[in-house]
N, C-alpha and C positions, 0 to 999 in steps of 0.2 A: 607281137601286140600286147602280151602279157607283160614283158619286160618293159616297155615304155610307159605302162600303168603303174609299175611298181617304182620306176625312176621318179615318176610325178608324185607318187605318194611320198616316197622319201624326201624330195625337196620340199614338199608341203609340210612334212613333219619337222624338218630343219628349220624352216621359216617360222613355224608355230613355237617352236623351242628357243628362239632368239629373243631375248628381251628388248623391247622397244623403249629405250630411255626417253626419247623425246616426246612420248605421248603421256607422261606420268600426270596423273589428275591434280595431285597434291604434292606441295614440297615436303622434303624429308622432314625438316624442321620449320615450324612456323616461325616468321618474323617476330622478333621481340617489340613489343609496343611501349613507347615511351609514355611516361605521364604528361597530360596535358600541361602541367607547369613547367615541365622539361622543354617542351616543344616551344614554349613563350621564350625562355631564356637561352634557346640555341642560337639565334641570330641577334647579335646585338645591333641596336639602332644606331643609325648615323647620327652623330652629334646634331643638336637643333640649331647650333649657331651656323654651321656650314650651309643649311637648308634655308635658312631666313637671313643670311647675310645680304645685307643691302648691295647692289651692283654700284660699282665705280663708274661714275660718268666720265668719260674721256674729255668731253667740253668743258667741264667744271672743277674737276679734281685738281688738287694741288700737286705740285711735283713731288712732293715728300710722300702723299697718299699712293701716288703712282708707282714710285720706287719699292713700296712694301710689296708689290705683286712680284710672284715667281719669275725670274729672268728679266726683271725691269730694274735696272739700278739707276744711279744719278744721271748718266749720259742719255739713257734711252727715256727716261721720264722727261728730261729737258727737251728731247726731240719730239716727244708726244706734245707737250705744251706748245712748242714751236709751230707745229703742224695743223693746230686747231684752226677753224672748226672741222669737225668729222660729220660726215652724213650718216656713216654707218662705221661699227667697228672694225669691219674688214677692211677699211682703208688704211689701217696700220701696216697691213702686209703689203697692199696694193701701192701704197705710196713709200714702200721699203723702209719703214722706220724700225720695224721689228721683223724678224724671220718667221716663217711659218711655224717652226716648232715651238718657239715662246709663244706666239698667238695661240697654239692649239692648247697650251698650258693654262691661259689666262682667259679665254674667250667666254667661258660660264660666269667669270667675275666682273665683267666690264659691259658696259653700254654707251651708246654716242646718243644721248637725247638732244632733240631738237628745241629750239626756243620758238 
């Protein structure tokens, strides 16, 4: 009985002597704080021209305007003009005028206005 009590005390003593790293209350070194002006300059703002660029209407844009879109050249812009009118901009893919990948690149730049 005494030997089991001594073993228990020895185990408890070993556990008490083991450092517990996961329960550390404070980090070893405090994080450095950047001045407020540095925080404002950290992330450059997107160009205002991209955010306010008008959408290009598929039903009224010229072939030249359409050909300036990424992935749209003279042949595709002519096909877009020929396929008018469009009820929605996704008809470019449905009517197989442009592939899905090209549409994904320009869908935020175009619109199909109704008259």
